N, C-alpha and C positions, 0 to 999 in steps of 0.2 A: 802398347797402345793405351791411351787414357781410357778410364772406365767411368761411366756415369751410372750411379745406383739410384733406383727408383722404388717407391712403394705404392701400392694400390690400396685405397680405402674403399672397400666394397667390391664384390665380385659377382654382381648380377649380370644382366644383359650388357650394360655398357662396360663394366669392369672386365668382363670376358673379352669384349671386343678390343679393348686396349691391349690386353695381354696377347691376343692373337696377332694384332697388327705389329706390335713391337717385336714379336718372335718371327713372324713370317717375313717381315721386311728388315730383319736384323742386318743382313749384308749390305742392303741399299743404304740404310741409315749409317752404317759404319763408313761406307765410301763417302757419303755426303758430309758427315760431321767429323770424321776422323776419330770417333769414339765408339767404344763398345757399350751397349746399353744392357744393364743387368737389372732384372726385376728381383729384388732381394726379399721383399715381404708383401703379403696380401692380408689385409684386415677383413675378417668375416664375422658374422654374428654367431654362426654355428659351425664349428670345426668338423663336426661329424657328418655334415650334409655331403651327399655325393655331388661332385662337380668335376669340371675339366681338370685333367691331370696337369700339374705344374712342377715338373721335376726341377730340383735345385732351388726352389722358392719356398720360403717359410710361410706357412699358413698360421695366422694367429688371430685370437679374439681379444687381444689386449693392446690397445692403442699405445700404451706406454712402451711396449717393446719396439715400436716404430719410432716414437718420439725420442727415445733414449739412444737410438742408433745414429751416432755422429757421422757415419759413412754415407748416409742417405743424402742425396742432393735434391731430388724432386719427389713430390707427392701428387699423385692423381687421385682426386676425390670424386667418387661416383656413388655417393650414398643418397638415398631418398629422404627428403624432409629437411626441415630447418635445423633440428638437433638430432644427434650430437654433431652434425657436420660443422656447424659454425664454431663450436667449441674446439673441435679437432683442428680445424684450419687455423684458428687463432693461435692455438698452441704450437702448431707446426711453423707458422710464420715467426713466432717468437724464438723458435729454435733455429731459424735461419734457412728453412727449407723453401725452395721455390715451389709454387702451387699451380696446378691445373685443375679446374673444377667444371662440372657440368650441371651443378645443382641450382636450377633456376628458382626453386622455392626459397632456398636459403639466400641466394645472391640478390634477389630482388629486394629483400629487406636489409641484408647486412653487407651487400657489395661495397658501398661507399666506405664503410668503416674498415673492411678488410683491405681495400686498396690503399687507404691511408696508412694502415698498419704495415702493409708490405713495403710501401715507400719509405716509411720511417726505419724499417729494419734492413733496407737495401736488398730486398728480394723481389723476384718477379711473380706476377699473378696473371695467369691466362684464364679467360672465361668465355672464349668463342663458343663453346659447346652449350652454353646456357640458353642460347637463342637461335632458333631456326635450323637446328641440326647441322647439315652439311653446307649451309649457305654462309659464306664468310662475311656476315654483316658487321660483326664487331670490328674486325680488322679494317673493313672498308670505311666505316664511319670514322674510326680513329685516324685513318690516313687522310681523310678529307678535312678534319677539323682544323689543322694548322693553317690551311690556305683557303678555306671556304666556310660558309655558315649553313648549317642544316636548319631548315625551316619546318619540315614535316617528314614523318616516317609513317608509312601505313602498309599493311600487307596481311598475307595469310601466314600466321605464326604457329599454327597447330596442325600438324599433318594428319592426326586422327580425325579431327572434325572435317578437314577437307576430303579425306577418303570417304567418310560417311556421306557427305553431301554429293560427292561424285557418284557413288554407287546408287544412291536414291534416284539420281537423274538418269544415269546410263541404263540401269537395270529395272527401274520402276518399282523398287522395293521400299517398304516403309522404314522409318527411322530405326526401329528396334532390330529389324532384320539386317540392316546395313551395319549397325553397331556390333551385332553378333559376328558378322563376317570379319569386321576389323579385329575383334578379339581373337577369333580363330587364327588369323594371320599374324598375330602378335603386334598389331599396330595400336591396340587399346588394352588397357589393364583390366583385370577382373572388376575393379571398381573404377569406372571411367569418368567419375564425376568431374575431376579437374579439367579434363579435356572438353567434355561436352557442355560444361557450364560456362566456359570462357575463362576460368581462373588461370589455367596454364598460359593462355595467350596474354592475359593481363599481366602476369608476372614478367613475362618476356618483354612486354611493352615498357614496364617500369625500368627494366635493365637498360633498354635502349634510350629511355628518357634521361636517365642519369648520365649516360655516356654522351649523348648528343647535346643536351641542354644544361648539364651540370646540376640538374635538380629533377625531382619528381612532383607531379601534382598530388594534392591530398588524395589518398587512395579512395576515401569514401565519396569523393566528388566525381569519380570516373564511372560512368554507367557501364555495367558489364552484363552482357547477355550471351547465352549459349545457343547451340543449335537444336537442343532437345525439344523445342516447340515448333520447329519447322516440320510441317507435315508433307506427306507424299503429294497431297493435293496442291500445296503451295509450290512445290518443285515442278509439278506438271503444268500448272498455270503459268509459271515463269518461263518454262521451255516453249510454250506456245507463243510467247511474245519475244522469243529469242533472248531471254534473260537468264542469268544463272545466279544462284545463291553462293556467296562466299562469306566465310567467317573472317571479318576484317578487324584488326587492331590498328588504331589510329592515334598518333600523338603529334602535337604541333605546338609551336611557340608563337605568341602574338608580338606585336611591336612593343608592348610594355614589358615583355619578358615573362608573361604568365603562360604556364604550360597547361594544355587542355588535351584530354584523351577520351577515347571511347573504345568499347569492344562489343562486337555483336554481328549477327548475320545481316548482310546487305545484298540488294539486287544490283547486278552490274550488267552492262551491255557489251556487245561484241567488240567495241572499240576500246574497251578498258584493258589495261595491261594485265589484270588478274583473270581475265575471262578464260584463258586457255590453261590455267594452272589447275591440273586435276590430280586425283589420287593422293598419295601422301606427300606430295611436293609442297614446299613453302615458297613464297615469293614476297619480296619487300621492295617498296618504292621509296627511295630517298630523294627528297626535293631540297635543293640547295640554291644559294644565290647565284653562283657562277656556273656550275656544271649543269644546272637544270634538274631534270628528273632522271634518276638512275634506277633501273630495276634489276634485282638479283633474284635468281630462282635456283632451286635444287631440292634434293630429298630432305624431308624434315622429320622422319620417324624411322626407327629401326636401330639395330645394334651398330652398324658400321658408320652411318652418317655422324652420329654423336661421337663415337670413339675416334673416328678419323679427324674430326675437328679438334679433339683433345690432343691427339698426337701432333697435329699441325701446330698447335700452340706450343707444345713441347719443343719441337724442332726449331721453331722461330725463336724461342727463348734461349736455346743453346747457342744459336747464331749471335744473338744480341748480348749474351752474357759477357761482361767485361772481366770477370774473374775466372780463373781456370778451375773447373770442377773435376779434379782428377784424383784417382786412387791408383797408384802404380802397382 
């Protein structure tokens, strides 16, 4: 039976999730694809660190060991930050590896260049997991574009912020207490700045902008606000009026082709599609010429939503691949 060999770059929360899914669903994947999936290498920063046992898989801190392995077919990238992820993926594409990434910080800035590079080298690049966790927004928008025109995309793109706002409303606790609860549950990092400031949602919005409109607005022209200034009094007052705070990222294109965006907390009423989106869930409203408004919702934070989105990209890429990636 053919074998597809993969490498993981990064073995934190998401990397471990990918490893678990590929191993736990090994037989189902074999039946669906007709291939055996082998995780041959995992790149880590510290080889001495205690981590999940990975029998039969080489743990390395040297990216060249992976890049020089001509048997590898796919690379899953789950590294935090712009670098060295961008350099690693550029080199991997040059080597002819297919790529699956979850790195929104890197992809918001370098995604268009990586996609062009991948097309030039004839390899596939999946990036569903960069935006909205387990919500298949990238595949949905990509499938709409050939037959429809996207006019606007808006929604809750950060599960951490949504969880905090939900807890403030449901439990009547202040922002700092809700943030602490999110950290204790693993929904927020020790340094939650990107989530609560709106930077994380902004990056995801820029990825969607590039996909839907073929361009991004000037980053400095997009107002970005976080939830850190929303007080418990604000939330209580809103509830009295049957309103709820949602942290909304919004991008649209006008008739002249100019792209406009914003990120920040907004008040919404009971008739709004985002009104019932609580906890770590994300939701995105896509407005098009023909279909109208389409709303997608699902989990946006945690190990498995992101990892499952990456594995979903991987399986779709196997199905689409025109060349046979086999090692007998």
